[in-house]
N, C-alpha and C positions, 0 to 999 in steps of 0.2 A: 835175301836175308829173311830168316823166319821170325815168327813172333817172339820166340824165346830169346833170340839174339837181339832183337829190337828192345825188349824189356831189359836185358843186361846192359845195353848201351845207355838207355835212359837212366838206369840206376847209377851208372858211373857219372853221368852228367849232373844228376841231382846231387850226388855226393860231392862232386867237385865244386858245385855252386855253393853248397853248404859250407865246405871248408874255406872257400874263398871269402865267404861272408864274415867269417870269424878270424881271418888272418890279421896280423899286425899291419896297420896302415898309417899314413901320414897325411895330415890336412895341408891345405895351401899355406897355412901359417906356421907349419913345422911341428904341430902337435902330433906325437906318435900315440896311437891308440889301438885297442883290440877289444872288440865286442865279445861277450860271453853269452849274453841273451839279448835279443833285440826284437821288439814288436814294431815293425815298420809302419803299421797302420794306425798306431796310437798317436795322440797329440803330444808333440814334444814341448819341453819347457820353453817359456817365453820370458823376456826380460820383465822383472817385477813379480814373477811367480815364486811361490814358496816351495822349495824342493825338500822332501824328507828322504834321507838316504843313510844307509850304513856305509862305513868307510873303513878300508884296511889300507894303511899307509906303510910302505916299506922303502928302504934305501936300496942302493945299487947292489948291495951284498945280500939282499933278501932278508935283512934284519927288520923286525917289526918295530915301527915307531908309534903306531896308534891302531887300535882295533875297537870300533864302537860296538861290535857284537859283544865283546867282553865287558864293555862299560854299560851295556844294556841301555844305551841312550843314543838313538839315531841323531844325525846332524839335521838341523832345520836351517835352511839358508835361502835368503832372497837372491834370486839370480840377477846378477848385475852385468854390465858391459865388461867384456874381457879386458883386464888391465894391461895385458901385453900379449903379443903374438905367441901362441903355443901355451896359453895359460890353462889352468884347471877349469876355470869358468867357461872357456871355449868348449871344453869337453862336456860339461854339464848341459850346455845348450843343445847338445846332440842327442840327449836322452829323453825317453818317455817312461811313463810308469811301468815298472816291472823290468826295465832294461838293466843289464849289468855289463860293465866295461872297465878296462884298466887304461888309465891315461898316464903317459910318461912325460913329466914336466922337468925341464932343465933346472937343476938346483941353483946354478950360478945366477941365472936370470931371475928365478923366484926370489931368492934372498936379497938380491940387489934391488928389485922392485919393492920388496918389503922393508928395505933399509935396515936389515938386521944382519948380524954376523953369521957366517956359516957355522952351524952347530958341529961338534966334534964327530957325531955319528954320520955326518953327510960329507962326502968327498967332493972336491971341486971337479967340474967337468963331467959329473954323473947326472943321472935322472932319478927323480923320485917317482915311485909307482903308486898311483892313487887308484885303488880298486873300489868301484862304487856299485851298490845295488839300490836302485830307486824304489822307495816304498810308496811315495805319493807325490803328486804335483797338483798344487792348488793355486788359484788366483788369490789375490789379497782378500777379496770379498769372501771367497769360499773358506779361506783359512780363519778369518775373523768370526764368521758364523759358526764354524765348528768349535773354535775356542770358547765362544760364548756358551754353546750347548754343553760342552764338556765341563765348563766352569760351573754351570748351574747344577749339573748332575753331581759333580765332585763336592760342591757345597753341602748337598744333602747327605752324602756319604760321610763327610767330615763331621757333620753335626751328630750323626749316630755314633761315630768313633769317640767323640768328645763326651757325649752323654754316658757311654759305657765306662769311659775312664773315670768320670766323676762318680758314678755309682760304685764302681769297683773299689775306689779309694775313699769312699764315704765323704765326699767334699760338697755335697748338695747344700749343706747349711752355710758353707763358707764362700762358695764360688759366686761370682757375679758375671753378667754377660752384657755386652754392648750390642747395638743394632747390627754392626758389621759381622758379628759372629765371634768376636774376640771374647774369651773367658779369662777371668783373673781371680786370684786369691790374694788379699792383702795380708802380708806377714808381719810387717812393722809399719806403723803409721809415721808419716812425715809431717812437716810443718811449713807454713808459708804459702807462697803462690805456686802455680804450676808453670813449667816452662812454656814459652810461646813459640810460634813459628820463627825459625832462624836463630833461636837461642842455642848456645853451645852447652851441651850437657856432658857431665862426667858420669860414667856408668860402669859398674861392675856387673858381670853377667856370667851365667853358666847355662849353656844350651844342651838340651837332652832330647832324645827320642822318647816316645811314650813308654818304651820298655826300660827306661832309666839310663840308657847308654849315653854317656857324655860325648858330644862331638866337638865342643869348643868351650873355652872358658877364659876370661880375662885374668882370673886369679892364677892359673897355671900356664899362662901363655908367655913363652920366652920372648916373643916379639914385643910385648908390652911391659915385660919385667914385672908382671904381677900388679901393675898399676891400672887404675880405671882407664877406659878408653874415652876419648872425647870426640864429639862430632856435632854438627848442626842438626837439629831436629826439625821435622816438618818441611824439609826441602828435598825429600827423595833420596837421601844418602843411605838410608837403611830400609829394611823390609817394612811393609805397611803395618804389620802387627806391632812392631817396635814403635813406629811413629805414633800410632794411636795410644798404645799402652803407656809409653814414657811421658807423653804430653798430659796424661791424666794424673801423673804422680807429683808428689811434693818432695822437697829436699829431705834426704834421710830415709825416704820410704823404700820398703822392700816388698816386692810382689812376685808371685809366680804367674807368668802369662801362659795361657794355653792358646796357641795360635793355629787356626785352621790353615790348610795348605794354600788357600787363595790369598791369605795375608802373609804367607811365608815365601817359600821357594817354588810353589806351584807345580806345574806338570813336568818341569825340567829337573828339579832338585838342585843340589849343589854339593860337589865333593862327597863327603860321607852322608849327606842328607839325601835320602831317596826321593823320587818323584811322589807328589801328592801326600807328603808326610805332614801329619799334625805334630807340632813341636811344643816343647816346654822350655821356657826361659825363666830362670830365677834371676831377677833384675833388682839392682839397688841404684837409686838415683843419688849419687854421692853429692853432687853439686851441679849448679848451672849458672850461666851468666848471659847477659845480653850481648850479642855480637853480630856483626854482619859477615864474619868470616869464621871458618872452622876447618877442621881436618877430618880426614877419613883414613885412620891408620889401618894397617893390615889386621885382619881378624874381625873388623866391623861387619855385622850382617848387613848385606846390601842387595 
């Protein structure tokens, strides 16, 4: 056998090994999977680690159920013990940073364990295909440190954005600021005492982005029938900017709250609210009462 022949044979062997690496396989627990990219030398995720990844979820007919690439919001998940054999979590524990794979999870088992009815777009006896691309794997300590660093940097950026908004809208003579970075403009004065921690407040609100786009309002909300929403204040039922702002108000008072992202929806955003967004809320404290119980109706910023 000459050198050329040896090279050809080695090439076939390498190609076969590569193909074998990315073929569909099955774990001892019955999880079907297929790697698309794999770094075997990298550290795999461990229980308690925070995994950041993009996810494309499809049913057995290849219909798209979720795509975090389109949402522009990767999933952040604490890796926990697999809740059942052949679960998605079992697949995540096989991955390292940069890996990409598809895991085929039995739909019947998944929804039974979740104690939820099978949705109409998923057929019994089929698999759901979870295609994952791992962006990062961090320990809890690493994640918290990075969050703190990003939070400090974002706070400075939010402050610049708010200062520009105040200048552009000539609000300097009207706006007030708290130590937390919350800014507000009093539109109508109220009277009496301020609500305290645990009090139930009735509030009308309209939430807007800085460009004026309304993303939510109690006045035009069919879920509330145009009535004020009520909730307990000071107990974590709403975003921190609301907690602080509303507890400074008096009955009948109207304010515009300018809320930095750290006191709003932070790095994740929520629905139509993008990540790291400074928000405007026109808020009216309609009434409040002392109570140890409250509600958290749909639409309440939380």
